C-alpha positions in Angstrom: -49.2 61.3 -42.6 -49.3 60.7 -38.8 -47.0 60.6 -35.9 -45.8 57.3 -34.6 -48.2 56.4 -31.8 -51.2 56.9 -34.0 -49.6 54.8 -36.7 -49.0 52.0 -34.2 -52.5 52.1 -32.8 -54.1 51.9 -36.3 -51.8 49.2 -37.6 -52.2 47.1 -34.4 -55.9 47.5 -34.6 -56.0 46.4 -38.3 -54.0 43.3 -37.5 -56.2 42.4 -34.5 -59.2 42.8 -36.8 -57.6 40.5 -39.4 -56.8 37.9 -36.8 -60.4 38.0 -35.4 -61.8 37.5 -38.9 -59.4 34.5 -39.4 -60.7 33.1 -36.1 -64.3 33.4 -37.5 -65.5 35.6 -34.6 -67.5 38.8 -34.6 -66.3 41.7 -32.4 -69.1 40.9 -30.0 -68.2 37.3 -29.7 -64.5 38.1 -29.1 -65.5 40.6 -26.4 -67.7 38.1 -24.6 -64.9 35.5 -24.6 -62.5 38.0 -23.0 -65.1 39.4 -20.7 -65.2 42.9 -22.2 -67.8 45.2 -23.7 -68.0 45.0 -27.5 -67.1 48.7 -27.7 -63.6 48.0 -26.2 -62.8 45.6 -29.0 -64.1 48.1 -31.6 -62.0 50.9 -30.1 -58.8 48.8 -30.2 -59.5 47.7 -33.8 -60.1 51.2 -35.0 -57.1 52.6 -33.1 -59.2 55.1 -31.2 -57.7 53.9 -27.9 -54.4 52.4 -26.9 -53.9 48.8 -25.8 -52.0 47.2 -23.1 -49.8 44.2 -23.9 -51.9 42.1 -21.5 -55.1 43.1 -23.5 -53.5 42.1 -26.7 -52.3 38.8 -25.2 -55.8 37.9 -24.1 -57.2 38.6 -27.6 -54.5 36.6 -29.2 -55.3 33.7 -26.9 -58.9 33.8 -28.0 -57.9 34.0 -31.6 -55.5 31.0 -31.0 -52.4 32.8 -32.3 -49.5 30.7 -31.2 -46.6 32.2 -33.2 -44.3 33.7 -30.5 -42.7 36.2 -32.8 -46.0 37.5 -34.1 -47.3 37.8 -30.5 -44.2 39.6 -29.4 -44.4 42.0 -32.3 -48.1 42.9 -31.7 -47.5 43.3 -28.0 -44.6 45.6 -28.7 -46.8 47.8 -30.8 -48.6 48.7 -27.6 -45.5 50.7 -26.4 -44.2 54.1 -27.2 -47.0 56.4 -26.1 -47.0 58.6 -23.0 -50.4 57.2 -22.2 -49.2 53.6 -22.3 -46.8 53.1 -19.4 -47.2 49.3 -19.4 -46.2 49.0 -23.1 -43.2 51.4 -22.6 -41.9 49.1 -19.8 -41.4 46.4 -22.3 -38.3 48.0 -23.8 -34.9 48.8 -22.4 -35.6 52.5 -23.3 -38.2 52.7 -20.4 -35.3 53.6 -18.1 -34.8 56.8 -20.2 -38.5 57.7 -20.3 -38.1 61.0 -18.5 -35.7 62.3 -21.1 -36.9 60.7 -24.3 -40.1 62.2 -25.9 -42.9 59.7 -26.8 -42.2 60.0 -30.5 -38.5 58.9 -30.0 -39.5 56.0 -27.8 -42.0 55.0 -30.5 -39.2 55.1 -33.1 -36.9 53.0 -31.0 -39.5 50.4 -30.4 -40.3 50.2 -34.1 -36.6 49.9 -34.9 -36.2 47.1 -32.3 -39.1 45.0 -33.8 -38.4 45.6 -37.5 -36.8 42.8 -39.5 -35.2 45.2 -42.0 -34.5 48.9 -42.5 -33.5 50.7 -45.7 -32.2 54.2 -45.1 -30.8 57.2 -47.0 -28.6 59.6 -45.1 -27.5 62.9 -46.6 -26.1 64.8 -43.6 -24.7 62.5 -40.9 -23.8 58.9 -40.3 -27.0 56.8 -39.3 -27.4 56.5 -35.6 -27.0 52.7 -35.8 -23.5 53.1 -37.2 -22.2 56.0 -35.1 -19.3 55.8 -32.6 -19.9 57.3 -29.2 -17.7 60.3 -29.8 -19.3 61.0 -33.2 -22.8 60.6 -31.6 -21.8 63.1 -28.8 -20.6 65.7 -31.4 -23.8 65.4 -33.4 -26.0 65.7 -30.2 -24.1 68.7 -29.0 -24.5 70.4 -32.4 -28.2 69.6 -32.6 -28.9 70.5 -28.9 -26.3 73.1 -27.9 -28.1 74.2 -24.7 -28.5 70.6 -23.4 -26.6 70.0 -20.1 -23.7 67.6 -20.4 -25.3 64.8 -18.3 -28.3 64.8 -20.6 -26.0 64.7 -23.7 -24.3 61.7 -22.2 -27.6 60.0 -21.7 -28.7 60.6 -25.3 -25.4 59.2 -26.5 -26.0 56.1 -24.2 -29.4 55.6 -25.8 -28.0 55.9 -29.3 -25.3 53.3 -28.7 -27.8 51.0 -26.9 -30.0 51.1 -30.0 -27.1 49.5 -32.0 -27.8 46.2 -30.2 -30.4 45.5 -32.9 -27.6 44.7 -35.3 -26.1 42.0 -33.2 -29.1 40.1 -31.6 -30.2 36.6 -32.2 -32.3 37.9 -35.2 -30.4 41.0 -36.1 -31.9 43.9 -38.0 -31.0 43.7 -41.7 -29.7 47.3 -42.5 -29.2 48.6 -46.0 -27.8 52.2 -45.8 -27.0 54.5 -48.7 -24.9 57.4 -47.6 -24.4 60.5 -49.6 -20.7 61.2 -50.1 -21.1 64.4 -48.1 -21.7 62.3 -45.0 -18.1 61.0 -45.2 -16.6 64.3 -46.2 -18.2 66.4 -43.5 -15.9 66.6 -40.5 -17.9 66.0 -37.3 -16.2 66.4 -33.9 -12.7 67.0 -35.3 -10.2 65.0 -37.4 -9.6 62.3 -34.8 -13.3 61.7 -34.2 -14.0 61.6 -37.9 -11.1 59.2 -38.6 -12.4 56.8 -35.9 -15.9 57.0 -37.3 -14.7 56.1 -40.8 -12.8 53.1 -39.5 -15.9 52.1 -37.6 -18.0 52.3 -40.7 -15.6 50.0 -42.5 -15.8 47.5 -39.6 -19.6 47.5 -39.3 -20.0 47.2 -43.1 -18.3 43.8 -42.8 -21.2 42.5 -40.8 -23.3 40.1 -42.9 -26.5 41.9 -41.9 -25.3 45.3 -42.9 -25.2 46.5 -46.5 -23.5 49.9 -46.9 -23.3 51.9 -50.1 -22.0 55.4 -50.8 -23.7 57.7 -53.4 -20.8 59.6 -54.8 -21.0 63.2 -55.9 -20.3 62.0 -59.5 -23.7 60.2 -59.4 -25.6 63.5 -59.0 -28.8 63.6 -56.9 -31.7 61.8 -58.5 -34.7 64.0 -59.1 -37.3 63.8 -56.3 -34.9 62.9 -53.5 -34.8 65.8 -51.1 -33.7 64.5 -47.7 -33.0 61.5 -45.5 -35.6 58.8 -44.8 -35.8 55.3 -43.4 -38.1 52.4 -44.4 -38.9 49.9 -41.6 -40.0 46.5 -42.8 -41.6 43.7 -40.7 -41.3 40.0 -41.7 -44.6 38.9 -40.2 -46.9 41.7 -41.2 -46.0 43.6 -44.4 -48.8 46.1 -43.7 -46.8 47.4 -40.8 -44.1 48.7 -43.1 -43.6 52.5 -42.6 -41.5 55.4 -43.9 -40.0 57.7 -41.3 -38.9 61.2 -42.1 -36.8 63.1 -39.5 -37.4 66.7 -38.8 -35.7 69.1 -36.3 -38.3 68.6 -33.5 -40.1 65.4 -34.5 -40.4 62.5 -36.9 -43.1 62.1 -39.5 -44.5 58.6 -40.3 -45.8 57.8 -43.8 -47.9 54.7 -43.9 -50.0 54.9 -47.1 -49.2 52.2 -49.7 -48.5 54.9 -52.3 -46.0 56.5 -50.0 -44.3 53.2 -49.3 -44.1 52.4 -53.1 -42.7 55.8 -53.9 -40.0 55.7 -51.2 -39.1 52.1 -52.0 -38.8 53.0 -55.7 -36.6 56.0 -54.7 -34.4 53.8 -52.6 -34.0 51.3 -55.4 -32.9 54.1 -57.7 -30.4 55.3 -55.1 -28.8 51.9 -54.6 -28.4 51.3 -58.3 -26.6 54.7 -58.7 -24.5 54.2 -55.6 -21.1 52.4 -55.4 -21.2 48.7 -54.8 -20.5 47.4 -51.3 -16.9 46.5 -52.3 -16.3 49.9 -54.0 -17.8 51.6 -50.9 -15.3 49.9 -48.5 -12.5 51.0 -50.7 -13.9 54.5 -50.9 -14.3 54.8 -47.1 -10.7 53.5 -46.6 -9.3 56.1 -49.1 -11.2 58.9 -47.4 -10.2 57.7 -43.9 -6.6 57.7 -44.9 -6.8 61.4 -45.4 -8.9 62.1 -42.4 
């Protein structure tokens, strides 16, 4: 278990090492072609030091990697850490760097580069599916002492994140929501009613699959809290589980962790209402909100 930036460095390094091997080069040969000392290539491949996008681009040129999506993904993995300003500038969230902690910037950059996400939510609507008013109510509840201007900024960030659902290659989102998420009133009746209507609208998007786990299904043994699994189409070894805590996010990258949470999600989705039943269920609840 590691925090985001460490996961990113290690996974980036492992992929750079794999690409170097495919190119038939030793670390020393790769370093000479780029004009570096061999130790720099070794540090990048082991994740002991961060990389700049320009460094990664030079290595990918040497390894003759032409796939633009793969190059963009690997260069994006440089971002997120406080010690990596160049990488952070690559995302729209750089404008919020003074307010967002490095771990949150790292989460956003992973989210923006992932091809798919599977998430269980037991308390609140997932951030990618929240309305501005609902997001504001959640933020105020979580950070009651935060000045209003900073609350507004965090809400802006949350809404900006939702662009991943509507880009040229939108994120495929599969969300399972515990029924309590729909029943718990957040921000007052009007805010909650609007949020339920928004859920029904977003669920109609082809890239969004929304299911509700009703109270009648019980809670499968071993599922204790919300989680999200990010998947990447080009490099499956980058897949990662994220667990949210009050003050930070925990990243699980071991294959056994991924298998366990993937199996748990499969169990949840089979016990949840179908997509069509979910839309009907949300509409029924919304009518009484």
